[in-house]
C-alpha positions in Angstrom: -12.4 -4.7 -137.6 -13.0 -6.9 -134.5 -9.3 -7.2 -133.9 -8.9 -3.5 -133.9 -11.6 -3.2 -131.2 -10.0 -5.8 -129.0 -6.7 -4.0 -129.3 -8.1 -0.7 -128.4 -9.8 -2.2 -125.3 -6.6 -3.8 -124.0 -4.7 -0.5 -124.5 -7.3 1.4 -122.6 -7.2 -1.1 -119.6 -3.5 -0.9 -119.4 -3.6 2.8 -119.3 -6.1 2.6 -116.4 -3.9 0.3 -114.4 -0.9 2.5 -114.8 -3.0 5.5 -113.6 -4.1 3.6 -110.5 -0.5 2.6 -109.7 0.6 6.1 -110.1 -2.1 7.3 -107.8 -1.2 4.7 -105.2 2.4 5.7 -105.4 1.5 9.3 -104.8 -0.7 8.5 -101.8 2.0 6.2 -100.4 4.6 8.9 -100.8 2.5 11.6 -99.3 1.7 9.2 -96.3 5.3 8.5 -95.7 6.2 12.1 -95.9 3.3 12.9 -93.6 4.3 10.2 -91.1 7.8 11.3 -91.1 6.7 14.9 -90.6 4.2 13.8 -87.9 6.8 11.7 -86.0 9.4 14.4 -86.4 7.3 17.0 -84.7 6.8 14.8 -81.5 8.5 15.9 -78.3 10.5 13.4 -76.3 9.4 12.9 -72.6 10.9 11.0 -69.7 8.4 9.5 -67.2 9.5 8.4 -63.6 7.0 6.1 -61.9 8.0 4.3 -58.6 11.7 4.3 -59.5 11.1 3.1 -63.1 12.0 5.3 -66.0 10.0 5.3 -69.3 10.9 7.4 -72.3 8.3 8.2 -75.0 7.5 10.9 -77.6 4.2 12.7 -77.7 2.2 15.5 -79.4 0.5 16.1 -76.0 0.4 19.7 -75.1 0.3 19.3 -71.2 1.6 16.9 -68.6 -2.0 15.8 -68.0 -2.5 14.9 -71.6 0.9 13.1 -71.7 0.0 11.0 -68.7 -3.4 10.2 -70.1 -1.7 9.0 -73.3 0.2 6.5 -71.1 -3.0 5.3 -69.5 -2.2 6.9 -66.1 -5.2 8.1 -64.2 -4.1 10.8 -61.7 -6.1 11.3 -58.5 -6.2 14.5 -56.5 -3.8 13.0 -53.8 -1.1 11.8 -56.3 2.2 13.6 -56.6 2.9 15.0 -60.1 5.9 17.2 -60.9 5.7 19.4 -62.9 2.0 20.2 -62.4 -0.6 18.7 -64.6 -1.2 22.0 -66.6 2.5 22.4 -67.4 3.2 22.7 -71.2 5.2 19.8 -72.6 8.6 20.7 -74.0 11.3 18.5 -75.6 13.1 16.6 -72.8 10.4 17.2 -70.2 10.8 14.9 -67.1 7.6 13.9 -65.4 7.6 12.4 -61.8 4.4 10.7 -60.8 3.8 9.0 -57.5 0.5 7.4 -56.8 -1.0 8.2 -53.4 -2.4 5.5 -51.2 -4.7 5.6 -48.2 -3.1 4.9 -44.9 -5.2 4.1 -41.8 -4.0 5.4 -38.4 -5.4 4.2 -35.1 -4.6 6.4 -32.0 -5.7 4.7 -28.8 -8.5 3.0 -30.8 -9.6 6.2 -32.5 -9.2 5.6 -36.3 -8.5 8.1 -39.1 -6.9 7.9 -42.5 -4.7 10.0 -44.7 -3.9 9.9 -48.4 -0.1 10.1 -48.9 2.7 9.4 -51.2 5.2 9.2 -48.3 6.8 5.9 -47.5 8.5 6.4 -44.2 6.2 6.0 -41.1 7.5 9.3 -39.5 6.8 11.2 -42.7 3.3 9.8 -43.0 2.5 10.7 -39.3 3.9 14.2 -39.9 1.6 14.6 -42.9 -1.3 13.5 -40.7 -0.2 16.0 -38.1 0.2 13.3 -35.4 2.9 13.9 -32.9 4.6 10.9 -31.3 6.7 11.0 -28.1 9.5 8.7 -27.1 7.2 7.0 -24.6 4.4 6.2 -27.1 4.1 2.7 -28.6 4.0 2.7 -32.4 3.3 -0.5 -34.4 6.2 0.3 -36.8 9.6 1.9 -36.4 9.5 5.6 -37.3 12.4 5.2 -39.7 10.9 2.2 -41.4 8.9 2.1 -44.7 5.3 1.3 -44.2 4.4 -2.1 -45.5 1.5 -3.0 -47.8 -1.1 -3.3 -45.1 -1.2 0.5 -44.8 -2.1 0.4 -41.1 -0.3 2.3 -38.3 -1.4 1.7 -34.6 -0.3 4.1 -31.9 -0.8 3.9 -28.2 -0.2 7.2 -26.5 1.7 7.2 -23.2 0.4 8.8 -20.1 1.8 9.2 -16.6 0.8 6.9 -13.7 2.1 6.8 -10.1 3.4 3.4 -9.0 3.7 2.9 -5.3 5.6 -0.3 -4.4 5.9 -0.7 -0.6 6.5 2.9 0.3 8.4 3.9 -2.8 6.5 6.2 -5.1 7.5 6.5 -8.8 6.1 8.5 -11.7 6.1 6.3 -14.8 4.9 6.5 -18.4 2.5 3.8 -19.5 0.4 2.7 -22.5 -1.2 -0.1 -20.6 -5.0 -0.6 -20.7 -5.5 -2.6 -17.4 -3.8 -2.7 -14.1 -2.5 -6.2 -14.7 -1.0 -5.2 -18.0 0.6 -2.1 -16.4 2.3 -4.2 -13.7 3.5 -6.6 -16.3 4.8 -3.7 -18.4 6.7 -2.3 -15.4 8.1 -5.7 -14.5 6.4 -5.8 -11.1 6.3 -9.3 -9.7 3.7 -10.1 -7.1 4.3 -12.6 -4.3 1.7 -15.1 -3.2 0.5 -12.9 -0.4 1.0 -9.5 -2.0 -2.0 -7.5 -3.0 -2.8 -4.6 -5.3 -5.1 -1.9 -4.0 -6.8 -1.7 -7.5 -8.6 -4.5 -9.3 -6.3 -6.2 -11.8 -8.9 -6.0 -14.6 -9.6 -2.3 -14.0 -8.8 0.1 -16.8 -6.2 2.6 -15.7 -6.5 6.3 -16.5 -3.9 9.1 -16.7 -2.8 10.3 -13.3 -4.0 7.1 -11.5 -2.1 5.7 -8.5 -1.4 2.0 -8.5 -0.4 0.8 -5.0 1.3 -2.6 -4.4 1.2 -3.8 -0.8 3.9 -6.3 0.0 2.6 -8.9 2.5 4.8 -11.2 4.6 4.1 -13.8 7.2 6.9 -14.3 9.8 7.3 -16.3 13.0 8.1 -14.5 16.2 9.1 -16.3 19.4 8.7 -14.2 22.6 9.6 -15.2 26.1 7.3 -13.8 28.8 7.4 -14.1 32.5 4.7 -16.0 34.4 3.6 -14.6 37.8 3.8 -17.0 40.6 0.8 -18.0 42.7 0.4 -17.2 46.3 -0.8 -19.9 48.7 -1.9 -18.9 52.2 -1.9 -21.1 55.2 -3.4 -20.4 58.6 -0.9 -20.2 61.4 -2.2 -20.1 65.0 1.2 -19.2 66.4 0.9 -15.7 64.7 -1.3 -13.0 65.9 -4.4 -12.5 63.7 -3.6 -10.0 60.9 0.1 -10.9 60.8 1.6 -12.6 57.8 4.9 -14.4 57.3 6.5 -15.7 54.1 7.2 -19.4 54.5 8.4 -20.0 51.0 9.6 -17.3 48.5 7.9 -17.4 45.2 9.7 -17.0 41.8 8.3 -16.1 38.4 8.4 -18.7 35.6 9.1 -18.3 31.8 6.9 -19.2 28.9 7.9 -19.2 25.2 5.0 -18.1 22.9 5.2 -18.5 19.1 3.3 -16.0 17.1 2.5 -15.8 13.4 3.0 -12.1 12.5 1.6 -10.6 9.3 3.6 -7.6 7.9 2.3 -5.2 5.3 5.1 -3.1 3.8 7.2 -4.0 6.7 4.7 -2.9 9.4 2.9 -5.4 11.7 -0.8 -5.6 11.1 -1.8 -8.7 13.0 -0.3 -11.2 15.5 -1.8 -14.7 16.1 -0.6 -17.0 18.9 0.2 -20.4 17.5 2.0 -22.3 20.3 2.9 -21.8 23.9 5.6 -23.7 25.8 6.5 -23.5 29.5 10.3 -23.0 29.7 10.5 -22.7 33.4 7.5 -23.2 35.8 6.8 -20.6 38.4 7.4 -21.4 42.1 4.4 -20.9 44.4 4.9 -18.5 47.3 3.6 -19.8 50.6 2.4 -17.2 53.2 1.5 -18.0 56.8 -1.5 -16.0 58.0 -1.9 -15.5 61.7 -5.1 -16.7 63.4 -4.1 -16.2 67.1 -6.5 -13.9 69.0 -5.1 -12.3 72.2 -7.7 -12.1 75.0 -7.5 -8.9 76.9 -7.7 -10.3 80.4 -5.2 -10.1 83.2 -4.8 -12.8 85.7 -4.2 -12.3 89.4 -0.6 -13.3 88.9 -0.4 -10.6 86.3 -1.9 -8.1 88.7 0.8 -8.9 91.2 3.3 -8.4 88.5 2.4 -4.7 88.3 4.5 -4.2 91.4 7.3 -6.3 89.9 9.8 -5.3 87.3 8.9 -4.1 83.8 9.7 -1.4 81.3 8.2 1.8 82.6 7.9 5.2 80.9 5.4 8.0 80.3 3.1 8.3 77.4 0.4 10.7 76.0 -2.9 8.8 76.3 -6.2 9.5 74.5 -9.4 7.4 74.3 -11.6 5.9 71.6 -14.6 3.7 71.2 -15.6 0.8 68.9 -18.1 3.1 67.1 -15.8 6.0 66.5 -15.7 7.6 63.0 -13.8 5.3 60.7 -13.5 2.5 63.2 -14.5 -1.1 62.3 -15.0 -2.3 65.8 -12.3 -5.0 65.3 -8.7 -4.4 66.4 -5.5 -5.1 64.5 -5.2 -8.3 66.4 -8.7 -9.5 65.7 -10.5 -8.5 69.0 -14.2 -7.8 68.4 -14.6 -4.7 70.7 -18.4 -4.4 70.0 -19.0 -7.9 71.1 -16.6 -7.5 74.1 -17.1 -3.9 75.4 -15.7 -4.9 78.9 -12.2 -5.7 77.6 -9.3 -3.4 78.4 -7.4 -2.8 75.1 -5.0 -0.1 74.1 -3.8 1.0 70.7 0.0 1.3 70.5 2.9 2.0 68.1 4.2 -1.6 67.6 7.8 -0.3 67.3 7.5 1.0 70.9 5.2 -1.5 72.5 4.8 -4.9 70.7 1.3 -6.0 69.9 0.1 -8.6 72.4 2.0 -7.2 75.3 0.4 -7.0 78.7 0.6 -3.5 80.1 -0.5 -1.5 83.1 -1.7 2.1 82.5 -1.9 4.7 85.2 -5.6 5.5 85.7 -6.8 2.8 83.3 -5.4 -0.4 84.8 -4.2 -3.6 83.3 -4.8 -4.1 79.5 -3.6 -5.7 76.3 -1.7 -3.9 73.5 -4.1 -5.2 70.9 -4.7 -2.4 68.4 -2.9 0.2 66.3 -3.8 3.6 64.9 -2.7 5.9 62.2 -2.0 8.8 64.7 -0.5 6.5 67.3 3.2 7.0 66.7 6.0 6.9 69.3 5.1 7.4 73.0 1.4 7.6 72.3 -1.4 5.3 73.3 -5.2 5.2 72.7 -7.4 3.6 75.4 -10.5 1.7 74.4 -13.7 2.9 76.3 -17.0 1.1 76.0 -18.9 4.5 75.9 -18.4 7.7 74.1 -19.0 9.8 77.2 -16.1 7.9 79.0 -13.8 8.6 76.0 -14.7 12.3 76.1 -14.2 12.4 79.9 -10.7 10.9 79.6 -9.6 13.5 77.1 -5.8 13.6 76.7 -3.5 12.8 79.6 0.2 12.1 80.2 0.3 8.9 82.2 2.8 6.3 83.3 2.8 2.9 81.6 4.5 -0.3 82.4 5.1 -3.0 79.9 4.8 -6.3 81.8 5.9 -8.7 79.1 
């Protein structure tokens, strides 16, 4: 009986194992069928990321879900085509470009823009920044922006450059006057100067003036006036002069240092002076001879002798008349010698110093001249005004004795 029991137990265990195997086979079959059905219902998708193409299948319903399955986090600035809410279909192609932040500095003023563009010109266009041909940009506009993600721009503005007298309107992005001159290729000489300070910051519309300074040497020959030396000569009547030696001018060479600014002379400094030809002194003899108005007895007798005789118009004057100095042209002091007989004559008619006889006046000396005494006119010296008035004007005979 015990053997029958063991036999029954073994049979029952075998049946149980067969049941488990059957169940496992059914589960495996269903799983395989399910997997095949699951995989078979997936949709094929092509993903383009930065030029790389990936193909995969998915049960995702939208582009957003498909990208999430691929571990891609999409930001608001990224480029996705088609849009995130687009329904996935078999053969859908998804383009995704991740945006990056680009920093842009314009004349030191910084800003940023999120972009998927690569070319510098496209990035600036997206940031709505206009660039002219005169502006200075840190990258070529046609180039792709490198990894640093930084674009620096210096905006150009107009400045007036005056070099000497030439004025030119130029575009500049310089910050200081010194940098501007370097940018424009302006070379400064040792003496040249700039009207603005070199470290000064330039502003739009400013005028930068360059003054060209030169030092030159100028040699000028000038004439030198000759000196006049006087010597007393007792053979000449007082008041008479005679040139004994003609004078001549000399020549001096003067060397000047001349400072020119923009070609115009602003200063002149004498450096050396050299006599090329010395002047020749002029020597003048000055008469000191004084003629005494006295007539000797022999001269009195000469009145009856031969002599040049003619008629003249005669007036009278005194030593104290209006405008009279009291001293004659030949040096006779009439105030100190009121008794002398002196007449004023025209020297071209009667030479000064001549002894004369005048009708009604007597013997006298032609020792004076007068502005109104011209031709056949004489003026008789009288010691008193009353005598001069009494004489008046007369036509008299005169004889020149010598």
